[in-house]
NUTOR-722718 format. One record per residue (C-alpha): residue in three letters; y, z, x; residue number from 1. Coordinates in steps of 0.05 Angstrom, whole numbers. Layout:
// residues N
r rest=ALA | y=Y | z=Z | x=X | nr=NUM
...
// end
This chain:
// residues 283
r rest=MET | y=1514 | z=3486 | x=3197 | nr=1
r rest=THR | y=1550 | z=3466 | x=3134 | nr=2
r rest=LYS | y=1508 | z=3402 | x=3129 | nr=3
r rest=ASP | y=1448 | z=3445 | x=3110 | nr=4
r rest=THR | y=1479 | z=3478 | x=3050 | nr=5
r rest=PHE | y=1454 | z=3467 | x=2979 | nr=6
r rest=PHE | y=1521 | z=3450 | x=2947 | nr=7
r rest=ARG | y=1571 | z=3394 | x=2954 | nr=8
r rest=LYS | y=1639 | z=3412 | x=2979 | nr=9
r rest=LYS | y=1696 | z=3366 | x=2958 | nr=10
r rest=ALA | y=1701 | z=3316 | x=3015 | nr=11
r rest=THR | y=1758 | z=3271 | x=2995 | nr=12
r rest=LEU | y=1833 | z=3280 | x=2989 | nr=13
r rest=ASN | y=1881 | z=3233 | x=2953 | nr=14
r rest=ALA | y=1948 | z=3235 | x=2989 | nr=15
r rest=GLY | y=1997 | z=3185 | x=2961 | nr=16
r rest=GLY | y=1942 | z=3137 | x=2941 | nr=17
r rest=LYS | y=1909 | z=3142 | x=3010 | nr=18
r rest=LEU | y=1838 | z=3169 | x=3003 | nr=19
r rest=LEU | y=1819 | z=3213 | x=3062 | nr=20
r rest=ASP | y=1747 | z=3230 | x=3079 | nr=21
r rest=LEU | y=1745 | z=3303 | x=3099 | nr=22
r rest=SER | y=1670 | z=3302 | x=3115 | nr=23
r rest=SER | y=1696 | z=3285 | x=3184 | nr=24
r rest=PRO | y=1745 | z=3340 | x=3207 | nr=25
r rest=LYS | y=1818 | z=3321 | x=3209 | nr=26
r rest=VAL | y=1877 | z=3345 | x=3252 | nr=27
r rest=MET | y=1945 | z=3366 | x=3226 | nr=28
r rest=GLY | y=2003 | z=3368 | x=3275 | nr=29
r rest=ILE | y=2056 | z=3421 | x=3267 | nr=30
r rest=ILE | y=2130 | z=3402 | x=3271 | nr=31
r rest=ASN | y=2177 | z=3461 | x=3260 | nr=32
r rest=LEU | y=2248 | z=3442 | x=3241 | nr=33
r rest=THR | y=2271 | z=3513 | x=3256 | nr=34
r rest=PRO | y=2306 | z=3547 | x=3314 | nr=35
r rest=ASP | y=2262 | z=3609 | x=3312 | nr=36
r rest=SER | y=2188 | z=3592 | x=3301 | nr=37
r rest=PHE | y=2143 | z=3637 | x=3342 | nr=38
r rest=PHE | y=2120 | z=3583 | x=3390 | nr=39
r rest=ALA | y=2180 | z=3553 | x=3425 | nr=40
r rest=GLY | y=2144 | z=3488 | x=3440 | nr=41
r rest=SER | y=2139 | z=3471 | x=3366 | nr=42
r rest=ARG | y=2213 | z=3476 | x=3352 | nr=43
r rest=LYS | y=2244 | z=3408 | x=3337 | nr=44
r rest=PRO | y=2309 | z=3424 | x=3301 | nr=45
r rest=SER | y=2341 | z=3355 | x=3305 | nr=46
r rest=THR | y=2318 | z=3292 | x=3269 | nr=47
r rest=GLU | y=2313 | z=3255 | x=3336 | nr=48
r rest=GLU | y=2268 | z=3309 | x=3367 | nr=49
r rest=ALA | y=2225 | z=3312 | x=3304 | nr=50
r rest=LEU | y=2216 | z=3236 | x=3305 | nr=51
r rest=ARG | y=2195 | z=3236 | x=3378 | nr=52
r rest=GLN | y=2145 | z=3291 | x=3364 | nr=53
r rest=ALA | y=2119 | z=3255 | x=3303 | nr=54
r rest=GLU | y=2108 | z=3192 | x=3344 | nr=55
r rest=LYS | y=2073 | z=3231 | x=3399 | nr=56
r rest=MET | y=2027 | z=3267 | x=3351 | nr=57
r rest=LEU | y=2009 | z=3204 | x=3312 | nr=58
r rest=ASN | y=1993 | z=3168 | x=3377 | nr=59
r rest=GLU | y=1949 | z=3226 | x=3397 | nr=60
r rest=GLY | y=1909 | z=3219 | x=3333 | nr=61
r rest=ALA | y=1940 | z=3266 | x=3282 | nr=62
r rest=ASP | y=1915 | z=3252 | x=3211 | nr=63
r rest=PHE | y=1973 | z=3291 | x=3180 | nr=64
r rest=LEU | y=2041 | z=3318 | x=3201 | nr=65
r rest=ASP | y=2061 | z=3386 | x=3174 | nr=66
r rest=LEU | y=2137 | z=3395 | x=3171 | nr=67
r rest=GLY | y=2166 | z=3464 | x=3162 | nr=68
r rest=ALA | y=2239 | z=3485 | x=3157 | nr=69
r rest=TYR | y=2230 | z=3558 | x=3139 | nr=70
r rest=SER | y=2203 | z=3602 | x=3195 | nr=71
r rest=SER | y=2145 | z=3644 | x=3169 | nr=72
r rest=ARG | y=2135 | z=3686 | x=3232 | nr=73
r rest=PRO | y=2135 | z=3762 | x=3219 | nr=74
r rest=GLY | y=2205 | z=3786 | x=3205 | nr=75
r rest=ALA | y=2235 | z=3717 | x=3203 | nr=76
r rest=GLU | y=2305 | z=3708 | x=3174 | nr=77
r rest=ASP | y=2309 | z=3686 | x=3101 | nr=78
r rest=ILE | y=2346 | z=3621 | x=3089 | nr=79
r rest=SER | y=2372 | z=3588 | x=3026 | nr=80
r rest=VAL | y=2338 | z=3532 | x=2987 | nr=81
r rest=GLN | y=2396 | z=3487 | x=3006 | nr=82
r rest=GLU | y=2389 | z=3501 | x=3080 | nr=83
r rest=GLU | y=2314 | z=3489 | x=3078 | nr=84
r rest=THR | y=2325 | z=3424 | x=3041 | nr=85
r rest=ASP | y=2380 | z=3402 | x=3088 | nr=86
r rest=ARG | y=2334 | z=3412 | x=3148 | nr=87
r rest=LEU | y=2275 | z=3376 | x=3116 | nr=88
r rest=LEU | y=2303 | z=3316 | x=3079 | nr=89
r rest=PRO | y=2332 | z=3274 | x=3136 | nr=90
r rest=VAL | y=2268 | z=3284 | x=3176 | nr=91
r rest=VAL | y=2222 | z=3265 | x=3118 | nr=92
r rest=GLU | y=2264 | z=3204 | x=3103 | nr=93
r rest=SER | y=2265 | z=3182 | x=3176 | nr=94
r rest=ILE | y=2190 | z=3191 | x=3186 | nr=95
r rest=VAL | y=2174 | z=3154 | x=3121 | nr=96
r rest=LYS | y=2219 | z=3096 | x=3144 | nr=97
r rest=GLN | y=2195 | z=3094 | x=3217 | nr=98
r rest=PHE | y=2121 | z=3112 | x=3206 | nr=99
r rest=PRO | y=2105 | z=3091 | x=3135 | nr=100
r rest=GLU | y=2030 | z=3102 | x=3144 | nr=101
r rest=ALA | y=2040 | z=3175 | x=3164 | nr=102
r rest=ILE | y=2014 | z=3228 | x=3116 | nr=103
r rest=LEU | y=2065 | z=3283 | x=3109 | nr=104
r rest=SER | y=2051 | z=3355 | x=3090 | nr=105
r rest=ILE | y=2110 | z=3400 | x=3075 | nr=106
r rest=ASP | y=2106 | z=3474 | x=3091 | nr=107
r rest=THR | y=2146 | z=3506 | x=3035 | nr=108
r rest=PHE | y=2137 | z=3559 | x=2982 | nr=109
r rest=ARG | y=2195 | z=3535 | x=2939 | nr=110
r rest=ALA | y=2183 | z=3489 | x=2879 | nr=111
r rest=LYS | y=2253 | z=3457 | x=2884 | nr=112
r rest=VAL | y=2242 | z=3439 | x=2956 | nr=113
r rest=ALA | y=2173 | z=3412 | x=2940 | nr=114
r rest=GLU | y=2202 | z=3367 | x=2886 | nr=115
r rest=VAL | y=2256 | z=3339 | x=2931 | nr=116
r rest=VAL | y=2211 | z=3323 | x=2991 | nr=117
r rest=VAL | y=2156 | z=3291 | x=2948 | nr=118
r rest=GLU | y=2209 | z=3246 | x=2917 | nr=119
r rest=ALA | y=2230 | z=3228 | x=2988 | nr=120
r rest=GLY | y=2159 | z=3207 | x=3006 | nr=121
r rest=ALA | y=2120 | z=3269 | x=3027 | nr=122
r rest=HIS | y=2048 | z=3273 | x=3004 | nr=123
r rest=ILE | y=2022 | z=3345 | x=3008 | nr=124
r rest=ILE | y=2051 | z=3414 | x=2994 | nr=125
r rest=ASN | y=2030 | z=3471 | x=3041 | nr=126
r rest=ASP | y=2048 | z=3537 | x=3008 | nr=127
r rest=ILE | y=2040 | z=3600 | x=3050 | nr=128
r rest=SER | y=2050 | z=3643 | x=2988 | nr=129
r rest=GLY | y=1998 | z=3612 | x=2942 | nr=130
r rest=GLY | y=2050 | z=3607 | x=2887 | nr=131
r rest=GLN | y=2068 | z=3680 | x=2891 | nr=132
r rest=LEU | y=2140 | z=3671 | x=2916 | nr=133
r rest=ASP | y=2159 | z=3618 | x=2865 | nr=134
r rest=ALA | y=2131 | z=3621 | x=2794 | nr=135
r rest=ASP | y=2146 | z=3547 | x=2784 | nr=136
r rest=MET | y=2105 | z=3522 | x=2843 | nr=137
r rest=PHE | y=2037 | z=3512 | x=2809 | nr=138
r rest=ALA | y=2067 | z=3475 | x=2750 | nr=139
r rest=THR | y=2110 | z=3433 | x=2797 | nr=140
r rest=VAL | y=2051 | z=3412 | x=2840 | nr=141
r rest=ALA | y=2011 | z=3395 | x=2778 | nr=142
r rest=ARG | y=2068 | z=3351 | x=2752 | nr=143
r rest=LEU | y=2078 | z=3317 | x=2820 | nr=144
r rest=GLN | y=2002 | z=3306 | x=2826 | nr=145
r rest=VAL | y=2000 | z=3320 | x=2900 | nr=146
r rest=PRO | y=1948 | z=3357 | x=2941 | nr=147
r rest=TYR | y=1963 | z=3431 | x=2949 | nr=148
r rest=ILE | y=1945 | z=3477 | x=3007 | nr=149
r rest=LEU | y=1933 | z=3546 | x=2979 | nr=150
r rest=MET | y=1942 | z=3599 | x=3033 | nr=151
r rest=HIS | y=1929 | z=3674 | x=3027 | nr=152
r rest=MET | y=1987 | z=3721 | x=3042 | nr=153
r rest=ARG | y=2015 | z=3785 | x=3015 | nr=154
r rest=GLY | y=2089 | z=3798 | x=3007 | nr=155
r rest=THR | y=2139 | z=3756 | x=3045 | nr=156
r rest=PRO | y=2148 | z=3736 | x=3118 | nr=157
r rest=GLN | y=2198 | z=3792 | x=3121 | nr=158
r rest=ASN | y=2151 | z=3848 | x=3099 | nr=159
r rest=MET | y=2080 | z=3821 | x=3103 | nr=160
r rest=GLN | y=2063 | z=3863 | x=3165 | nr=161
r rest=GLN | y=2071 | z=3925 | x=3122 | nr=162
r rest=GLN | y=2017 | z=3900 | x=3074 | nr=163
r rest=THR | y=1955 | z=3898 | x=3117 | nr=164
r rest=GLU | y=1908 | z=3948 | x=3084 | nr=165
r rest=TYR | y=1842 | z=3920 | x=3057 | nr=166
r rest=GLU | y=1777 | z=3952 | x=3034 | nr=167
r rest=ASP | y=1740 | z=3887 | x=3046 | nr=168
r rest=VAL | y=1785 | z=3832 | x=3072 | nr=169
r rest=PHE | y=1735 | z=3775 | x=3061 | nr=170
r rest=ALA | y=1720 | z=3795 | x=2989 | nr=171
r rest=GLU | y=1793 | z=3804 | x=2972 | nr=172
r rest=VAL | y=1814 | z=3736 | x=3002 | nr=173
r rest=TYR | y=1754 | z=3702 | x=2969 | nr=174
r rest=ASP | y=1772 | z=3730 | x=2900 | nr=175
r rest=TYR | y=1844 | z=3710 | x=2910 | nr=176
r rest=PHE | y=1823 | z=3637 | x=2923 | nr=177
r rest=ALA | y=1775 | z=3636 | x=2865 | nr=178
r rest=ASN | y=1828 | z=3662 | x=2816 | nr=179
r rest=LYS | y=1884 | z=3618 | x=2842 | nr=180
r rest=TYR | y=1840 | z=3556 | x=2842 | nr=181
r rest=TYR | y=1822 | z=3569 | x=2770 | nr=182
r rest=GLU | y=1897 | z=3572 | x=2752 | nr=183
r rest=LEU | y=1910 | z=3507 | x=2789 | nr=184
r rest=LYS | y=1851 | z=3472 | x=2758 | nr=185
r rest=GLN | y=1873 | z=3492 | x=2688 | nr=186
r rest=LEU | y=1941 | z=3460 | x=2703 | nr=187
r rest=GLY | y=1909 | z=3396 | x=2726 | nr=188
r rest=VAL | y=1917 | z=3401 | x=2802 | nr=189
r rest=HIS | y=1860 | z=3358 | x=2829 | nr=190
r rest=ASP | y=1863 | z=3368 | x=2904 | nr=191
r rest=VAL | y=1865 | z=3439 | x=2930 | nr=192
r rest=ILE | y=1854 | z=3460 | x=3003 | nr=193
r rest=ILE | y=1845 | z=3533 | x=3021 | nr=194
r rest=ASP | y=1875 | z=3568 | x=3082 | nr=195
r rest=PRO | y=1854 | z=3640 | x=3097 | nr=196
r rest=GLY | y=1923 | z=3654 | x=3126 | nr=197
r rest=PHE | y=1904 | z=3682 | x=3194 | nr=198
r rest=GLY | y=1956 | z=3732 | x=3217 | nr=199
r rest=PHE | y=1992 | z=3733 | x=3150 | nr=200
r rest=ALA | y=1991 | z=3804 | x=3123 | nr=201
r rest=LYS | y=1930 | z=3815 | x=3166 | nr=202
r rest=LYS | y=1915 | z=3856 | x=3229 | nr=203
r rest=ARG | y=1878 | z=3822 | x=3285 | nr=204
r rest=GLU | y=1812 | z=3852 | x=3264 | nr=205
r rest=HIS | y=1822 | z=3823 | x=3194 | nr=206
r rest=SER | y=1833 | z=3753 | x=3222 | nr=207
r rest=TYR | y=1770 | z=3757 | x=3263 | nr=208
r rest=ALA | y=1731 | z=3785 | x=3204 | nr=209
r rest=LEU | y=1753 | z=3724 | x=3163 | nr=210
r rest=MET | y=1734 | z=3677 | x=3220 | nr=211
r rest=ASN | y=1666 | z=3710 | x=3227 | nr=212
r rest=ARG | y=1652 | z=3695 | x=3153 | nr=213
r rest=LEU | y=1689 | z=3629 | x=3148 | nr=214
r rest=GLN | y=1625 | z=3593 | x=3128 | nr=215
r rest=ASP | y=1620 | z=3636 | x=3066 | nr=216
r rest=PHE | y=1685 | z=3605 | x=3039 | nr=217
r rest=ASN | y=1644 | z=3541 | x=3032 | nr=218
r rest=LEU | y=1615 | z=3571 | x=2968 | nr=219
r rest=LEU | y=1682 | z=3554 | x=2935 | nr=220
r rest=GLN | y=1666 | z=3480 | x=2949 | nr=221
r rest=LEU | y=1737 | z=3467 | x=2972 | nr=222
r rest=PRO | y=1763 | z=3438 | x=3037 | nr=223
r rest=ILE | y=1783 | z=3492 | x=3088 | nr=224
r rest=LEU | y=1845 | z=3488 | x=3132 | nr=225
r rest=ILE | y=1848 | z=3531 | x=3194 | nr=226
r rest=GLY | y=1915 | z=3551 | x=3224 | nr=227
r rest=ILE | y=1903 | z=3594 | x=3286 | nr=228
r rest=SER | y=1940 | z=3552 | x=3337 | nr=229
r rest=ARG | y=1970 | z=3597 | x=3392 | nr=230
r rest=LYS | y=1972 | z=3657 | x=3345 | nr=231
r rest=LYS | y=1971 | z=3731 | x=3364 | nr=232
r rest=MET | y=1898 | z=3737 | x=3345 | nr=233
r rest=ILE | y=1887 | z=3694 | x=3407 | nr=234
r rest=TYR | y=1941 | z=3712 | x=3457 | nr=235
r rest=GLY | y=1938 | z=3786 | x=3438 | nr=236
r rest=THR | y=1863 | z=3788 | x=3450 | nr=237
r rest=LEU | y=1870 | z=3752 | x=3517 | nr=238
r rest=ASP | y=1933 | z=3791 | x=3538 | nr=239
r rest=ILE | y=1972 | z=3728 | x=3550 | nr=240
r rest=THR | y=2031 | z=3693 | x=3516 | nr=241
r rest=ALA | y=2032 | z=3641 | x=3461 | nr=242
r rest=ALA | y=2052 | z=3589 | x=3513 | nr=243
r rest=GLU | y=1987 | z=3605 | x=3551 | nr=244
r rest=ALA | y=1941 | z=3605 | x=3490 | nr=245
r rest=LEU | y=1919 | z=3532 | x=3487 | nr=246
r rest=ASN | y=1850 | z=3544 | x=3517 | nr=247
r rest=GLY | y=1836 | z=3602 | x=3470 | nr=248
r rest=THR | y=1861 | z=3559 | x=3411 | nr=249
r rest=THR | y=1813 | z=3503 | x=3428 | nr=250
r rest=ALA | y=1755 | z=3552 | x=3434 | nr=251
r rest=LEU | y=1769 | z=3584 | x=3367 | nr=252
r rest=ASN | y=1782 | z=3517 | x=3333 | nr=253
r rest=THR | y=1713 | z=3495 | x=3357 | nr=254
r rest=ILE | y=1681 | z=3557 | x=3327 | nr=255
r rest=ALA | y=1718 | z=3543 | x=3262 | nr=256
r rest=LEU | y=1690 | z=3471 | x=3261 | nr=257
r rest=ALA | y=1620 | z=3499 | x=3268 | nr=258
r rest=LYS | y=1632 | z=3544 | x=3209 | nr=259
r rest=GLY | y=1656 | z=3488 | x=3163 | nr=260
r rest=ALA | y=1731 | z=3478 | x=3176 | nr=261
r rest=ASN | y=1756 | z=3411 | x=3151 | nr=262
r rest=ILE | y=1827 | z=3410 | x=3177 | nr=263
r rest=LEU | y=1855 | z=3440 | x=3241 | nr=264
r rest=ARG | y=1929 | z=3454 | x=3237 | nr=265
r rest=VAL | y=1954 | z=3454 | x=3309 | nr=266
r rest=HIS | y=2012 | z=3450 | x=3357 | nr=267
r rest=ASP | y=1970 | z=3410 | x=3407 | nr=268
r rest=VAL | y=1941 | z=3348 | x=3374 | nr=269
r rest=LYS | y=1908 | z=3314 | x=3433 | nr=270
r rest=GLU | y=1866 | z=3375 | x=3450 | nr=271
r rest=ALA | y=1846 | z=3386 | x=3377 | nr=272
r rest=VAL | y=1825 | z=3313 | x=3368 | nr=273
r rest=GLU | y=1783 | z=3319 | x=3431 | nr=274
r rest=ALA | y=1750 | z=3383 | x=3405 | nr=275
r rest=VAL | y=1732 | z=3348 | x=3340 | nr=276
r rest=LYS | y=1702 | z=3288 | x=3377 | nr=277
r rest=ILE | y=1659 | z=3332 | x=3422 | nr=278
r rest=TRP | y=1637 | z=3376 | x=3363 | nr=279
r rest=GLU | y=1618 | z=3315 | x=3322 | nr=280
r rest=ARG | y=1574 | z=3288 | x=3380 | nr=281
r rest=CYS | y=1534 | z=3353 | x=3375 | nr=282
r rest=GLN | y=1518 | z=3344 | x=3300 | nr=283
// end
């Protein structure tokens, strides 16, 4: 268990002046403001639908809400900065007004979008590209002084599935995090969370190899976010659909908690909160 390790992983997160204790695992609810995200149940393209989903997730115990307006599923259509902003801004403004205590993470790899949504009241930037798709992202996050979720991916959502060759997937992802974190630290970014990027430029066996060694990422002493909710690594293994993958998601999230995961990014908040409560009773 991670409690027996000989180092101290960063256990707090400053999100808009709210200090979160990550020594107790947290749950992040996914709200996709897109018409084409891979799991149909997560699609909330109108502001009214997104607000209803935000209220439901907060009532179920979500610690964060993660809003995304650019579908990152394999082969997803590219959209403009303007369209992404137009989808996000009214929802961010509405949630900030209606649920002022909610902590909002924004799933974007674009610095201009990050700037606009933080000004509108968002607290965290969740970048699937780790700064690789926008050279201004690291400097922008440093200037905005917001927590940054650093995910591992190769290429773009349009071509990442053609970039899945690794000699040692764990070593390569670990080195990527170490190097990127050094860059961010040099720029003055204080709160960095790492996300191995399950399914992003990775075959199923790569995702399971990373999960099997998840505890070794604790050597970086950074909070770990896990995003495996209803993904192909689950439904493909079980020969079911994404809509049927909740049980497998809960099982794998529980394994991730045992290996040191600090944040579970999920479509199904109630079930994830319950998994955390049961896991904590076993500690």
